[in-house]
C-alpha positions as CSV (number, residue, x, y, z in Angstrom):
1,M,104.6,87.2,-6.2
2,R,106.8,84.6,-7.9
3,A,109.8,86.9,-7.5
4,L,109.1,87.3,-3.8
5,T,108.8,83.5,-3.4
6,L,112.1,83.0,-5.2
7,I,113.8,85.6,-2.9
8,T,112.4,83.9,0.1
9,I,113.7,80.5,-1.1
10,L,117.1,82.0,-1.7
11,L,117.2,83.7,1.7
12,V,116.3,80.5,3.4
13,H,118.9,78.7,1.4
14,K,121.6,81.3,2.1
15,Y,120.7,81.9,5.8
16,P,119.3,78.5,6.9
17,S,120.5,78.8,10.5
18,E,118.9,82.2,11.0
19,C,115.5,81.1,9.6
20,N,115.6,77.9,11.5
21,S,116.4,79.7,14.7
22,D,113.5,82.0,14.2
23,Y,111.2,79.1,13.5
24,K,112.4,77.3,16.7
25,T,111.9,80.5,18.7
26,K,108.3,80.9,17.5
27,R,107.6,77.2,18.1
28,A,109.0,77.4,21.6
29,Q,106.9,80.5,22.3
30,I,103.7,78.8,21.2
31,L,104.4,75.8,23.5
32,N,105.4,78.1,26.4
33,D,102.2,80.1,26.0
34,E,100.1,77.0,25.9
35,D,101.8,75.7,29.0
36,K,100.8,78.9,30.8
37,L,97.1,78.3,29.8
38,T,97.1,74.8,31.2
39,L,95.7,74.0,34.7
40,G,98.5,74.9,37.1
41,G,100.5,76.6,34.4
42,H,100.7,79.9,36.3
43,I,102.2,78.3,39.5
44,N,105.8,79.1,40.2
45,L,107.6,76.3,42.1
46,T,109.9,77.1,45.0
47,Q,113.4,75.6,45.0
48,Q,112.3,72.7,47.2
49,E,109.2,72.1,45.0
50,T,111.5,72.1,42.0
51,E,113.6,69.3,43.5
52,V,110.5,67.3,44.1
53,N,109.3,68.0,40.6
54,N,112.7,66.9,39.1
55,C,112.3,63.5,40.8
56,L,108.6,63.2,39.8
57,M,109.3,64.1,36.2
58,K,112.3,61.7,35.9
59,H,110.1,58.8,36.9
60,K,107.1,60.1,34.8
61,N,109.3,60.4,31.7
62,N,110.8,57.0,32.2
63,E,107.4,55.4,32.4
64,L,105.8,57.3,29.5
65,D,108.9,57.0,27.2
66,Y,108.8,53.2,27.6
67,A,105.0,53.2,26.9
68,F,105.5,55.4,23.8
69,E,108.1,53.0,22.4
70,H,106.1,49.9,23.5
71,P,102.4,51.0,23.1
72,E,101.2,47.4,23.6
73,Y,102.2,47.8,27.3
74,F,100.6,51.2,27.8
75,N,98.3,50.5,30.7
76,F,95.8,53.3,30.1
77,S,94.7,51.9,26.7
78,Y,93.2,48.9,28.5
79,H,90.4,48.5,31.0
80,F,91.2,49.7,34.5
81,F,90.6,46.2,35.8
82,K,93.5,45.0,33.7
83,Y,96.1,47.3,35.1
84,K,94.8,48.5,38.5
85,D,97.0,46.1,40.5
86,G,100.1,47.0,38.5
87,I,99.7,50.7,39.4
88,R,101.2,49.9,42.8
89,N,104.6,49.2,41.2
90,S,104.8,52.7,39.7
91,K,107.3,55.1,41.3
92,V,105.0,58.0,40.1
93,Y,102.1,56.4,41.9
94,K,104.1,56.1,45.1
95,I,104.9,59.8,45.0
96,I,101.3,60.7,44.2
97,K,100.2,58.5,47.2
98,D,102.3,60.7,49.4
99,V,101.1,64.0,47.9
100,P,98.6,65.9,50.0
101,K,95.5,65.9,47.7
102,G,93.2,68.3,49.5
103,A,89.6,67.2,49.3
104,A,87.4,64.6,47.6
105,L,84.2,66.3,46.5
106,H,82.3,63.7,44.4
107,L,81.7,60.5,46.4
108,H,78.7,58.2,46.9
109,D,78.4,56.9,50.4
110,V,77.9,53.2,50.0
111,G,80.5,52.8,47.2
112,L,83.6,53.9,49.1
113,L,85.0,50.8,50.8
114,G,86.0,47.7,49.0
115,P,84.8,44.1,49.0
116,D,87.1,42.8,51.7
117,Y,85.7,45.4,54.1
118,L,82.2,44.4,53.2
119,L,83.0,40.7,53.6
120,N,84.1,41.3,57.1
121,I,80.7,42.8,57.9
122,T,79.1,39.5,57.1
123,Y,80.8,38.0,60.1
124,M,78.8,40.2,62.5
125,D,76.0,38.6,64.6
126,G,72.4,39.0,63.5
127,L,73.0,39.0,59.7
128,Y,70.5,37.0,57.7
129,F,71.3,35.7,54.2
130,C,69.1,34.6,51.3
131,F,70.0,33.6,47.8
132,D,67.2,34.4,45.4
133,N,67.3,34.5,41.5
134,N,71.1,34.6,41.5
135,K,71.0,37.6,43.8
136,V,72.3,37.8,47.4
137,L,70.0,39.3,49.9
138,L,71.5,40.5,53.3
139,K,69.8,42.1,56.3
140,F,70.4,42.4,60.0
141,S,67.5,41.4,62.2
142,N,66.7,39.8,65.6
143,K,64.3,37.5,63.9
144,V,63.8,35.9,60.4
145,P,63.0,38.7,58.0
146,D,59.3,38.7,57.0
147,T,59.7,38.3,53.2
148,N,59.2,35.5,50.8
149,C,62.7,34.2,50.8
150,N,64.5,31.3,52.5
151,W,66.3,33.4,55.0
152,K,69.0,31.8,57.2
153,L,71.5,33.3,59.6
154,M,74.8,34.0,57.8
155,R,76.8,32.2,60.4
156,D,74.8,29.0,59.9
157,V,75.1,29.2,56.1
158,R,78.8,29.7,56.4
159,R,79.2,26.9,58.9
160,M,77.2,24.5,56.7
161,S,79.3,25.2,53.6
162,N,81.8,22.6,52.7
163,N,84.5,25.1,52.2
164,V,84.3,28.5,54.0
165,R,87.2,30.0,52.0
166,K,85.4,29.1,48.7
167,F,82.1,30.4,50.1
168,D,83.6,33.7,51.1
169,A,85.3,34.0,47.7
170,E,82.0,33.5,45.9
171,L,80.2,35.9,48.3
172,R,82.9,38.5,47.7
173,K,82.1,38.7,44.0
174,H,78.8,40.3,44.9
175,F,80.7,43.1,46.7
176,T,82.7,44.3,43.7
177,M,82.4,45.1,40.0
178,V,85.9,43.8,39.3
179,V,85.9,40.8,36.9
180,D,88.7,39.0,35.1
181,D,87.3,39.7,31.6
182,P,85.5,43.1,31.6
183,A,85.1,43.0,27.8
184,H,83.0,39.9,28.1
185,D,81.1,40.8,31.3
186,Y,80.5,44.4,30.4
187,P,80.1,44.6,26.6
188,C,78.2,47.9,26.7
189,I,77.0,50.5,29.1
190,K,73.7,48.7,29.7
191,N,75.5,45.7,31.2
192,T,77.8,47.9,33.2
193,W,75.1,49.9,34.8
194,A,73.0,46.8,35.5
195,A,76.0,45.3,37.5
196,F,76.6,48.7,39.1
197,I,73.0,49.0,40.3
198,N,73.0,45.3,41.5
199,Y,76.1,46.1,43.5
200,F,74.3,48.8,45.4
201,N,71.2,46.8,45.8
202,T,73.2,44.0,47.4
203,I,75.1,45.9,50.0
204,F,72.6,48.6,50.8
205,P,70.4,46.6,53.2
206,M,73.4,45.4,55.0
207,V,75.3,48.7,55.5
208,T,72.1,50.7,56.5
209,Y,71.9,48.8,59.8
210,R,72.7,51.7,62.1
211,P,75.7,50.4,64.0
212,V,77.3,49.2,60.7
213,W,76.5,52.6,59.0
214,E,78.2,54.6,61.7
215,R,81.2,52.3,61.8
216,Y,81.4,52.3,58.0
217,F,81.4,56.1,57.7
218,Y,84.1,56.4,60.4
219,D,86.2,53.9,58.5
220,V,85.6,55.8,55.2
221,L,87.0,58.9,56.8
222,K,90.0,56.9,58.1
223,R,90.8,55.4,54.7
224,F,90.5,58.8,53.0
225,R,92.8,60.4,55.6
226,E,95.3,57.6,55.1
227,D,95.3,58.5,51.4
228,N,96.3,62.1,52.3
229,I,92.9,63.7,51.9
230,L,91.8,66.3,54.4
231,Y,88.1,66.8,53.7
232,V,85.2,65.0,52.0
233,E,81.8,65.8,50.7
234,V,79.6,62.7,50.4
235,R,76.5,62.4,48.2
236,T,73.8,60.4,50.0
237,I,70.2,59.4,49.7
238,L,70.0,59.7,53.5
239,P,68.6,56.2,53.7
240,P,66.3,55.1,56.6
241,L,68.8,53.5,59.0
242,Y,67.3,50.6,61.0
243,E,67.8,48.6,64.2
244,L,67.6,44.8,64.8
245,D,64.0,45.1,65.9
246,G,63.0,46.7,62.6
247,T,62.8,50.3,63.9
248,T,63.7,52.7,61.1
249,Y,64.7,56.4,61.2
250,D,63.9,59.6,59.4
251,P,66.4,61.0,56.9
252,V,67.1,63.8,59.4
253,V,68.3,61.2,61.9
254,T,70.6,59.7,59.3
255,A,72.1,63.2,58.6
256,K,72.6,63.7,62.3
257,A,74.3,60.3,62.5
258,Y,76.7,61.3,59.7
259,K,77.5,64.6,61.6
260,K,78.0,62.8,64.9
261,I,80.6,60.4,63.3
262,A,82.3,63.2,61.4
263,N,82.7,65.2,64.5
264,R,84.0,62.2,66.4
265,F,86.5,61.5,63.7
266,V,87.8,65.1,63.7
267,K,88.1,65.0,67.4
268,D,90.2,61.8,67.1
269,H,92.2,63.2,64.2
270,P,92.6,67.0,64.6
271,D,94.6,67.3,61.4
272,F,91.5,66.2,59.4
273,I,89.2,69.1,58.3
274,G,85.9,67.3,58.3
275,A,83.0,66.3,56.1
276,K,79.7,67.5,54.7
277,V,76.8,65.8,52.9
278,I,75.0,66.5,49.7
279,Y,71.5,65.1,49.7
280,A,71.3,63.2,46.4
281,P,68.2,61.1,45.8
282,A,67.3,59.3,42.6
283,R,66.7,61.4,39.5
284,N,64.3,59.0,37.8
285,V,61.1,60.3,39.6
286,D,58.1,62.4,38.9
287,T,57.5,66.0,40.2
288,N,55.6,64.8,43.3
289,A,58.6,62.8,44.4
290,L,60.9,65.7,43.7
291,A,58.7,67.9,45.9
292,L,59.2,65.5,48.7
293,Y,62.9,65.4,48.1
294,L,63.1,69.2,48.3
295,Q,61.2,69.2,51.6
296,I,63.6,66.6,53.1
297,A,66.5,68.7,51.9
298,K,65.2,71.8,53.6
299,R,64.5,69.9,56.8
300,V,67.9,68.4,56.9
301,K,69.5,71.8,56.2
302,A,67.6,73.4,59.0
303,E,68.7,70.6,61.5
304,V,72.4,70.3,60.5
305,L,73.1,73.7,58.7
306,D,76.9,73.5,59.1
307,F,77.0,69.9,57.8
308,F,74.6,70.2,54.9
309,A,76.3,71.2,51.6
310,G,73.5,71.0,49.1
311,F,71.3,69.0,46.7
312,D,71.7,66.8,43.7
313,L,69.9,64.1,41.7
314,V,71.7,60.9,40.8
315,G,71.4,57.7,38.8
316,Q,72.2,56.6,35.3
317,E,71.7,60.0,33.6
318,D,70.6,58.6,30.2
319,L,67.7,56.8,31.8
320,G,66.7,59.4,34.4
321,K,64.5,62.4,34.0
322,P,66.3,65.5,32.6
323,L,66.7,68.5,34.8
324,L,64.5,70.4,32.4
325,D,61.5,68.5,33.7
326,F,62.1,69.9,37.1
327,V,63.1,73.5,36.3
328,P,60.1,75.2,37.9
329,Q,60.5,73.4,41.3
330,L,64.3,73.7,41.3
331,T,64.2,77.3,40.4
332,A,61.8,78.0,43.3
333,A,64.1,76.2,45.7
334,A,67.3,77.8,44.5
335,G,67.2,80.5,47.1
336,E,67.3,77.9,49.9
337,L,69.4,75.1,48.5
338,T,72.8,75.0,46.9
339,Y,73.0,72.7,43.8
340,Y,75.8,70.3,42.8
341,F,74.2,68.6,39.8
342,H,75.3,65.5,38.0
343,A,75.2,66.6,34.3
344,G,76.5,65.6,31.0
345,E,77.7,62.1,32.1
346,T,77.1,60.7,28.6
347,D,78.6,60.0,25.2
348,W,75.5,61.3,23.4
349,Y,75.4,64.7,21.8
350,G,72.2,66.8,21.5
351,T,70.2,64.6,23.8
352,S,68.4,65.5,27.0
353,T,71.2,64.1,29.0
354,D,73.8,66.1,27.2
355,E,71.6,69.2,27.6
356,N,71.4,68.7,31.4
357,L,74.6,70.8,31.3
358,V,72.6,73.8,30.1
359,D,70.1,73.5,32.9
360,A,72.7,72.8,35.6
361,I,74.4,76.0,34.7
362,L,71.2,78.1,34.4
363,L,70.0,76.7,37.8
364,G,73.1,78.0,39.4
365,A,75.0,74.8,40.2
366,K,78.2,75.5,42.2
367,R,79.8,72.4,40.8
368,I,78.9,70.0,38.0
369,G,79.4,66.3,38.5
370,H,81.3,64.6,35.6
371,A,80.5,67.3,32.9
372,Y,81.8,64.6,30.5
373,A,80.0,66.1,27.5
374,L,81.1,69.7,28.2
375,P,83.7,70.0,25.3
376,K,80.8,69.8,22.8
377,H,79.4,73.1,24.1
378,P,81.7,76.0,23.6
379,L,79.3,78.6,25.0
380,L,78.8,76.5,28.1
381,I,82.6,76.3,28.6
382,E,82.6,80.1,28.6
383,E,79.8,80.1,31.2
384,V,81.7,77.6,33.4
385,L,84.7,80.0,33.3
386,K,82.7,83.1,33.8
387,R,80.7,81.7,36.7
388,D,83.7,79.8,38.1
389,I,81.9,76.5,38.3
390,G,83.9,73.6,39.6
391,L,84.0,70.4,37.4
392,E,84.1,67.2,39.4
393,V,85.9,64.7,37.1
394,N,86.0,61.0,38.0
395,V,88.3,59.4,35.4
396,I,88.3,55.8,36.6
397,S,84.5,55.9,37.1
398,N,84.0,57.1,33.5
399,A,86.2,54.3,32.2
400,V,84.6,51.5,34.3
401,L,81.1,52.7,33.5
402,S,81.7,52.5,29.8
403,L,82.0,56.1,28.7
404,V,85.6,55.9,27.6
405,Q,88.0,53.0,26.9
406,D,91.4,54.6,26.4
407,V,91.6,57.4,28.9
408,R,93.9,59.4,26.6
409,N,90.6,60.2,24.9
410,H,88.9,61.5,28.1
411,P,87.7,65.1,27.8
412,L,89.7,65.8,30.9
413,A,92.7,66.3,28.6
414,S,90.8,69.2,27.1
415,F,89.8,70.6,30.5
416,F,93.5,70.5,31.6
417,A,94.7,72.2,28.3
418,H,92.2,75.0,28.7
419,G,92.8,75.5,32.4
420,L,89.2,74.7,33.4
421,P,88.3,74.6,37.1
422,V,88.8,70.8,37.5
423,V,88.5,68.9,40.7
424,I,89.5,65.2,40.6
425,S,87.5,62.8,42.6
426,S,86.7,59.1,42.7
427,D,82.9,58.6,42.7
428,D,82.6,54.9,44.0
429,P,86.2,53.6,44.4
430,G,85.1,50.7,46.6
431,A,83.0,49.3,43.7
432,W,86.1,48.9,41.5
433,E,88.6,48.3,44.3
434,A,90.5,51.5,43.8
435,D,92.3,53.8,46.3
436,P,90.1,56.5,47.8
437,L,91.7,59.1,45.5
438,S,95.4,58.3,44.6
439,D,94.4,56.0,41.7
440,D,92.3,58.7,40.1
441,F,95.1,61.2,40.5
442,Y,97.6,58.8,39.0
443,V,95.4,57.9,36.0
444,A,94.6,61.6,35.4
445,F,98.3,62.6,35.7
446,M,99.8,59.8,33.7
447,G,97.1,58.7,31.3
448,V,95.2,61.9,30.5
449,A,97.4,65.0,31.2
450,S,100.2,66.1,28.9
451,K,103.5,64.3,29.2
452,T,104.9,67.7,30.3
453,A,102.3,68.2,33.1
454,D,104.2,68.2,36.4
455,L,103.9,69.0,40.1
456,R,102.2,72.3,39.3
457,L,99.1,70.3,38.1
458,L,99.0,68.1,41.1
459,K,99.2,71.1,43.4
460,Q,96.5,73.1,41.5
461,L,94.2,70.1,41.6
462,A,94.6,69.9,45.4
463,L,94.0,73.7,45.7
464,N,91.0,73.5,43.5
465,S,89.4,70.8,45.7
466,L,89.4,73.2,48.6
467,K,88.5,76.3,46.6
468,Y,85.4,74.7,45.1
469,S,84.3,72.9,48.3
470,A,81.3,73.9,50.3
471,L,83.5,75.2,53.1
472,E,83.0,78.9,53.7
473,G,84.6,81.8,55.5
474,D,86.9,80.9,58.4
475,A,86.4,77.2,57.8
476,K,87.8,77.5,54.2
477,T,90.7,79.7,55.4
478,K,91.6,77.1,58.0
479,A,91.4,74.4,55.4
480,F,93.9,76.1,53.2
481,E,96.2,76.6,56.2
482,K,96.1,72.9,57.1
483,F,96.7,72.0,53.5
484,N,99.7,74.3,53.3
485,V,101.2,72.7,56.4
486,K,100.7,69.3,54.9
487,W,102.1,70.4,51.5
488,N,105.2,72.0,53.0
489,D,105.9,69.0,55.2
490,F,105.7,66.8,52.1
491,V,108.0,69.1,50.1
492,Y,110.6,69.7,52.8
493,N,110.8,66.0,53.9
494,F,110.8,64.6,50.3
495,Q,113.6,62.2,49.5
496,C,113.8,61.1,45.9
497,N,115.9,58.1,46.7
498,S,113.1,56.6,48.8
499,Y,111.1,56.1,45.5
500,N,113.9,54.4,43.6
């Protein structure tokens, strides 16, 4: 053995270039093989796509090379609120903004438009305002709301304020989670989720006024289309919409209102594919409430079959009931409903939240929302691949809601490396003043994916979003056709110097 070792040393010493060349060949082969395993690694770019990619990667490498040499300026190691406005200056962001992104499949209805939009709603007639225990209460009515609060018409409150601009600035703070010092305001997940729930509780009574709701959803579709998105699936609790006289409507009516607006938007914008809803009520309930939820889901499906995508349960997963508690009911309804469960949105390991992933898969979920804890379960990863279950990843949401601080540590990096069926979405971009989808694409591409990840990844993510959507048959075929037209237009009209 010692003689063989000596011979090896002598050979390496005598023929260093040959041995070094062999080492480099093997090393390059490993990296090349790994690249083929990554998401999008099998895509072959056309000549035109290669030209786009060369420009994209030039700017990507410039940004990341600088960050590598100056890590103190690397945005993604900080909180999103600290760098979100600076994203707009990135040349890579500007390219991603123009990239056709397919579909957004993980969205919550009242968290999609930002605080400035919501502030404008407060200028509408008939809105009452009350400030109670440091919370803002808002409701449209043709008379003073009948609750124990000092209600006043918003227009009167605004007029009586000494400084309307200051009043609006203070009111705006209730329509966003963005703060100057997130480390102070959101020291742990408990504080973050408390603010998140308060955000929804504040805007919900205002936006569920039927005329506002319908206008809001139309404008949601408009914003997403402007961000180069062709199709959306929205999770909703199907709230009881109301009129000024207090009349409220059944969830089926809410679903029909959704469908009416989506159809109108597609008529106005024929290049847009459309929308579907996923009925997603709160998960922190008992079996009796779940039974009611399932009945509503079946009624809605019967009334708007082509618009109804499926069923989910939502809320802070660590505090909600685990799917295991509802397995008998969900199993019984599986033949009638398609499931898109939130599961594994947690940092914990071996808990009921973490194990929701097991039940989501066994219950036949077509997609899993977040799946943040999935890398801790090798057998479940195999099941995801075998069953071809889409993984709805919302990078910025996970960072804002205190699951990860430095997004380089996000499990999405592992998902990309193993070529898992990822779909990038944005969850509640309005709550943290993000783009409908471009910000999440940018953070995933620049902050999470490999430095070598290129246009192939962006294209695969867009294709995945359509592949794992609830569209079926001819509708899905037409969706891919529309996407291909958009993609080819982007590629053939791309001018690198316009991003310099």
